[in-house]
SERO-4910 file (N, C-alpha, C, O; in steps of 0.05 Angstrom, whole numbers):
BEGIN
 pado doro    nc1    nc2    nc3   cac1   cac2   cac3    cc1    cc2    cc3    oc1    oc2    oc3
  Met    A    465   -481   -870    456   -472   -844    440   -494   -831    423   -506   -843
  Arg    A    446   -499   -806    432   -519   -791    404   -509   -783    401   -485   -779
  Pro    A    384   -527   -781    357   -519   -775    355   -505   -748    337   -488   -744
  Thr    A    373   -512   -729    370   -499   -702    378   -470   -702    369   -455   -685
  Arg    A    394   -461   -722    402   -433   -723    378   -415   -730    376   -393   -719
  Trp    A    361   -423   -747    338   -406   -754    314   -411   -736    295   -395   -736
  Leu    A    314   -433   -722    292   -439   -704    291   -420   -680    269   -412   -672
  Thr    A    313   -413   -669    314   -395   -645    302   -367   -652    285   -358   -637
  Pro    A    310   -354   -674    298   -328   -680    268   -330   -685    253   -312   -677
  Ile    A    259   -351   -697    230   -354   -702    215   -358   -676    193   -347   -672
  Leu    A    226   -374   -658    213   -378   -632    212   -352   -617    192   -346   -603
  Leu    A    233   -335   -618    233   -309   -605    211   -291   -617    197   -277   -602
  Leu    A    208   -291   -643    187   -275   -655    159   -284   -647    141   -267   -643
  Ile    A    156   -309   -644    130   -320   -636    125   -313   -606    102   -306   -599
  Ala    A    145   -315   -590    142   -310   -561    141   -281   -553    131   -274   -532
  Leu    A    152   -263   -570    154   -235   -564    128   -222   -556    127   -208   -536
  Pro    A    106   -227   -570     80   -215   -561     72   -224   -533     59   -208   -519
  Ile    A     79   -248   -525     72   -257   -498     87   -240   -477     75   -233   -456
  Phe    A    112   -233   -482    128   -218   -463    121   -189   -463    127   -174   -443
  Thr    A    108   -179   -484    102   -150   -485     73   -144   -478     65   -121   -479
  Leu    A     57   -164   -470     30   -159   -461     30   -142   -436     49   -145   -420
  Pro    A     11   -124   -433     11   -108   -408      8   -126   -384     -7   -146   -384
  Ala    A     23   -118   -363     22   -133   -338     -5   -128   -324    -16   -107   -327
  Phe    A    -15   -148   -310    -39   -144   -295    -32   -129   -270    -11   -133   -257
  Ala    A    -50   -111   -262    -46    -94   -239    -49   -111   -214    -66   -129   -212
  Ala    A    -33   -105   -193    -34   -119   -168    -57   -108   -151    -65   -121   -131
  Glu    A    -67    -84   -157    -88    -73   -141   -112    -66   -160   -108    -62   -184
  Pro    A   -136    -66   -149   -159    -60   -165   -159    -31   -175   -144    -14   -165
  Ala    A   -176    -25   -194   -179      2   -204   -187     21   -182   -205     15   -166
  Cys    A   -175     44   -180   -181     64   -160   -208     77   -169   -211     85   -192
  Pro    A   -227     79   -150   -253     91   -158   -252    122   -160   -271    134   -170
  Leu    A   -230    134   -153   -227    163   -153   -214    172   -179   -198    158   -191
  Asp    A   -220    197   -188   -205    208   -210   -178    215   -199   -174    217   -175
  Val    A   -159    220   -217   -131    223   -209   -127    247   -190   -113    245   -170
  Ala    A   -140    270   -196   -137    294   -179   -147    289   -151   -134    297   -132
  Thr    A   -171    276   -148   -182    271   -122   -164    251   -107   -160    253    -83
  Cys    A   -154    231   -122   -137    211   -110   -111    224    -99   -103    218    -76
  Leu    A    -99    242   -114    -75    255   -105    -80    273    -81    -64    275    -63
  Ala    A   -104    286    -80   -111    302    -57   -114    284    -32   -106    292    -10
  Gln    A   -125    260    -35   -127    241    -13    -99    234     -3    -94    232     21
  Tyr    A    -81    229    -21    -53    222    -13    -40    245      1    -25    241     20
  Gln    A    -46    270     -7    -34    293      6    -44    294     35    -28    300     54
  Arg    A    -70    288     40    -80    287     67    -66    265     83    -61    268    107
  Met    A    -61    242     70    -47    220     83    -19    229     92    -10    221    113
  Lys    A     -6    245     76     21    253     82     22    271    107     42    273    120
  Glu    A      0    284    113     -2    302    135     -8    288    162    -10    301    183
  Arg    A    -10    262    161    -16    246    184      9    230    192     27    226    176
  Pro    A     11    222    217     34    205    225     34    179    209     13    168    201
  Trp    A     58    169    205     62    144    190     69    122    209     86    125    227
  Leu    A     57     98    205     63     75    222     83     56    208    101     45    221
  Gly    A     80     52    182     97     34    168     86      6    168    102    -14    169
  Val    A     60      3    166     47    -23    165     28    -24    141     19     -3    131
  Ser    A     23    -48    132      1    -52    113    -21    -67    128    -15    -86    143
  Val    A    -46    -59    124    -68    -69    140    -90    -78    121    -95    -65    101
  Glu    A   -103   -100    127   -126   -110    112   -148   -117    133   -141   -124    155
  Arg    A   -172   -115    125   -195   -122    142   -200   -152    141   -199   -164    119
  Asp    A   -204   -164    164   -211   -192    164   -241   -196    161   -255   -176    156
  Ser    A   -251   -220    163   -280   -225    159   -297   -211    179   -321   -207    174
  Leu    A   -286   -203    202   -301   -189    222   -297   -158    220   -305   -143    237
  Lys    A   -284   -150    197   -278   -122    191   -258   -109    210   -256    -85    213
  Arg    A   -242   -126    223   -221   -116    241   -196   -110    225   -189   -126    207
  Pro    A   -181    -89    231   -156    -83    217   -133   -101    226   -124    -98    249
  Val    A   -125   -119    208   -104   -138    215    -78   -129    201    -78   -122    177
  Val    A    -56   -128    216    -30   -120    205    -20   -143    187    -17   -166    196
  Met    A    -16   -137    162     -6   -157    143     24   -156    139     36   -176    132
  Asp    A     36   -132    144     64   -129    141     74   -106    158     59    -86    160
  Val    A     97   -108    169    110    -86    184    137    -81    172    154    -99    171
  Glu    A    141    -57    162    168    -51    150    188    -47    172    183    -35    193
  Ser    A    212    -57    166    234    -55    185    242    -26    189    243    -10    170
  Gly    A    247    -18    214    256      9    221    235     30    223    241     53    227
  Thr    A    210     22    220    188     41    220    178     45    249    186     30    267
  Pro    A    161     65    253    150     69    280    136     44    291    139     37    314
  Ala    A    121     30    274    107      6    283    127    -16    290    123    -29    311
  His    A    148    -19    275    168    -39    280    182    -33    307    185    -51    324
  Arg    A    189     -8    311    203      0    336    184     -3    361    193     -8    383
  Ala    A    157      0    356    138     -3    378    133    -32    385    123    -38    406
  Gly    A    140    -50    367    136    -79    372    111    -90    359    103   -112    365
  Ile    A     99    -75    340     75    -85    326     85   -107    307    106   -105    294
  Arg    A     69   -129    305     77   -152    289     56   -159    269     33   -152    271
  Lys    A     65   -174    248     46   -184    229     26   -202    243     33   -218    260
  Gly    A      0   -199    237    -21   -214    250    -34   -200    273    -56   -208    281
  Asp    A    -22   -179    283    -34   -163    304    -60   -150    293    -61   -142    270
  Ile    A    -79   -148    310   -104   -134    303   -103   -107    317   -101   -105    342
  Leu    A   -104    -85    301   -103    -58    313   -130    -53    327   -151    -51    314
  Gln    A   -129    -50    353   -153    -45    369   -159    -15    371   -181     -6    365
  Ser    A   -138      0    379   -142     29    382   -114     43    382    -94     31    388
  Ile    A   -115     68    376    -92     86    378   -101    110    394   -119    124    386
  Glu    A    -88    114    417    -95    135    435   -125    133    443   -139    153    446
  Gly    A   -134    108    446   -162    103    455   -183    106    433   -207    103    439
  Lys    A   -175    111    408   -194    114    387   -191     91    367   -169     80    364
  Pro    A   -213     84    353   -209     65    331   -189     76    311   -188    100    306
  Pro    A   -172     58    300   -151     68    282   -161     87    260   -148    107    255
  Ala    A   -182     80    246   -192     97    225   -200    125    235   -194    145    221
  Asp    A   -212    127    258   -219    153    270   -194    168    278   -193    193    274
  Trp    A   -175    154    289   -150    168    297   -136    180    273   -127    203    275
  Phe    A   -133    164    252   -119    174    228   -134    197    215   -122    217    206
  Ala    A   -161    195    215   -177    216    202   -175    243    217   -177    264    205
  Gly    A   -171    241    244   -172    266    259   -145    274    271   -144    293    287
  Lys    A   -124    260    265    -98    266    278    -85    290    264    -72    287    243
  Ala    A    -88    313    276    -76    337    266    -60    350    288    -64    344    312
  Gly    A    -42    368    281    -26    382    301     -5    366    314      5    373    336
  Trp    A      3    344    302     24    327    314     51    335    304     53    350    284
  Lys    A     72    327    317    100    332    309    116    306    309    109    287    324
  Asp    A    137    305    293    155    282    294    165    280    323    172    299    336
  Gly    A    164    255    333    174    250    360    152    249    381    156    239    403
  Asp    A    128    260    375    105    256    393    100    226    396    108    211    379
  Ser    A     87    218    417     81    190    420     53    186    432     41    204    443
  Gly    A     44    161    429     18    153    440     18    123    443     36    109    434
  Asp    A     -4    113    456     -7     85    460    -23     73    437    -42     85    428
  Val    A    -15     49    429    -31     33    409    -37      6    422    -20     -7    433
  Ala    A    -63     -1    421    -71    -26    432    -75    -46    409    -89    -41    389
  Val    A    -62    -69    412    -65    -90    392    -75   -116    405    -71   -120    429
  Leu    A    -89   -132    389    -97   -158    399    -78   -178    386    -77   -180    362
  Arg    A    -64   -193    403    -44   -212    393    -49   -238    408    -48   -240    432
  Ser    A    -54   -259    392    -60   -286    403    -81   -285    425    -79   -298    445
  Gly    A   -102   -269    420   -125   -268    438   -121   -249    462   -139   -246    478
  Gln    A    -97   -237    465    -92   -220    488    -86   -192    478    -71   -188    459
  Glu    A    -97   -172    492    -92   -144    485    -66   -135    497    -60   -140    520
  Lys    A    -50   -122    480    -24   -110    489    -25    -81    483    -35    -72    462
  Thr    A    -13    -65    501    -11    -36    496     18    -30    491     36    -37    507
  Leu    A     23    -18    468     51    -11    459     54     19    457     34     33    451
  Lys    A     78     29    461     84     57    459     93     62    430    112     50    421
  Leu    A     80     81    417     86     87    389     96    115    386     83    134    396
  Arg    A    119    119    374    130    146    370    124    154    341    131    139    322
  Tyr    A    110    176    338    101    185    311    124    196    294    142    208    305
  Met    A    121    192    269    140    204    250    126    208    223    106    194    217
  Ala    A    136    227    207    126    232    181    137    210    162    158    199    166
  Ile    A    121    204    142    130    184    122    154    196    107    153    219     98
  Pro    A    175    181    103    198    190     88    189    197     59    174    182     47
  Glu    A    200    219     48    193    228     21    195    206      0    177    203    -16
  Glu    A    218    191      0    222    171    -21    201    149    -18    192    138    -38
  Arg    A    194    142      6    173    121     10    146    130      1    131    115    -12
  Phe    A    140    155      7    114    167     -1    112    168    -32     92    161    -43
  Ala    A    134    177    -45    134    179    -74    131    151    -86    117    148   -106
  Arg    A    143    130    -75    141    103    -85    112     93    -82    101     80   -100
  Ile    A     99     99    -59     71     90    -55     53    103    -76     36     89    -88
  Ile    A     56    129    -80     40    142   -100     45    132   -128     26    127   -143
  Gly    A     70    128   -135     77    118   -161     65     91   -167     53     87   -188
  Val    A     68     73   -148     56     46   -152     26     48   -155     14     35   -172
  His    A     13     64   -138    -16     66   -139    -25     78   -166    -44     69   -178
  Met    A    -11     99   -175    -19    112   -200    -16     92   -224    -33     92   -241
  Ile    A      5     76   -223      8     56   -245    -12     34   -242    -26     27   -262
  Glu    A    -14     22   -218    -31     -2   -215    -61      5   -211    -78    -10   -220
  Gly    A    -67     27   -198    -94     34   -193   -108     52   -214   -132     54   -215
  His    A    -91     64   -231   -103     82   -251    -94     74   -280   -111     65   -296
  Leu    A    -68     75   -285    -59     70   -313    -64     42   -322    -71     38   -345
  Ala    A    -61     22   -305    -65     -6   -313    -93    -12   -320    -99    -32   -333
  His    A   -112      5   -312   -140      0   -317   -152     18   -339   -176     18   -344
  Met    A   -134     34   -352   -144     51   -374   -148     33   -398   -134     13   -402
  His    A   -168     40   -413   -175     24   -438   -159     35   -461   -154     59   -463
  Asp    A   -151     17   -478   -137     26   -503   -158     34   -523   -174     17   -532
  Pro    A   -158     59   -531   -179     69   -549   -176     58   -578   -195     59   -594
  Val    A   -152     47   -585   -148     36   -611   -165     12   -615   -164     -7   -599
  Gly    A   -182     12   -635   -198    -11   -641   -225    -11   -626   -242    -27   -632
  Glu    A   -229      7   -606   -254      8   -593   -274     23   -610   -268     43   -623
  Gln    A   -299     13   -610   -320     27   -625   -335     44   -606   -340     37   -583
  Lys    A   -343     68   -616   -357     86   -599   -386     86   -605   -402    101   -593
***
């Protein structure tokens, strides 16, 4: 038997633990317990969906980081890098927190700051699609909760 024939299986055995290590979560640990977190997601589902991901900049302004194709935000003309100024004249967080009684197809104005100029865009509201909502929750539960659980094996109490 040539040395290269037994070398491959040995290298695989050595490398296997590297490939089976738990993956690092892409998001930080969720500060909420699972039941409270799921209740928050249920409230989110009852609000209109834009189809954007937003992060706060150094001035605490909500900056659009991504716009999904075919979503209400995409159809309204919202772009990556836009700063959400207001929706129906309210700060975005206030609008989302209090937006009740809406229906698919309702619309409102969204003001964005783009390249230093404010633009007003017409946004048609819609509910988040079920499969998209389920995917968001699944990813969050895995990355925000399960990935941060401690392995009790070997831990001393």
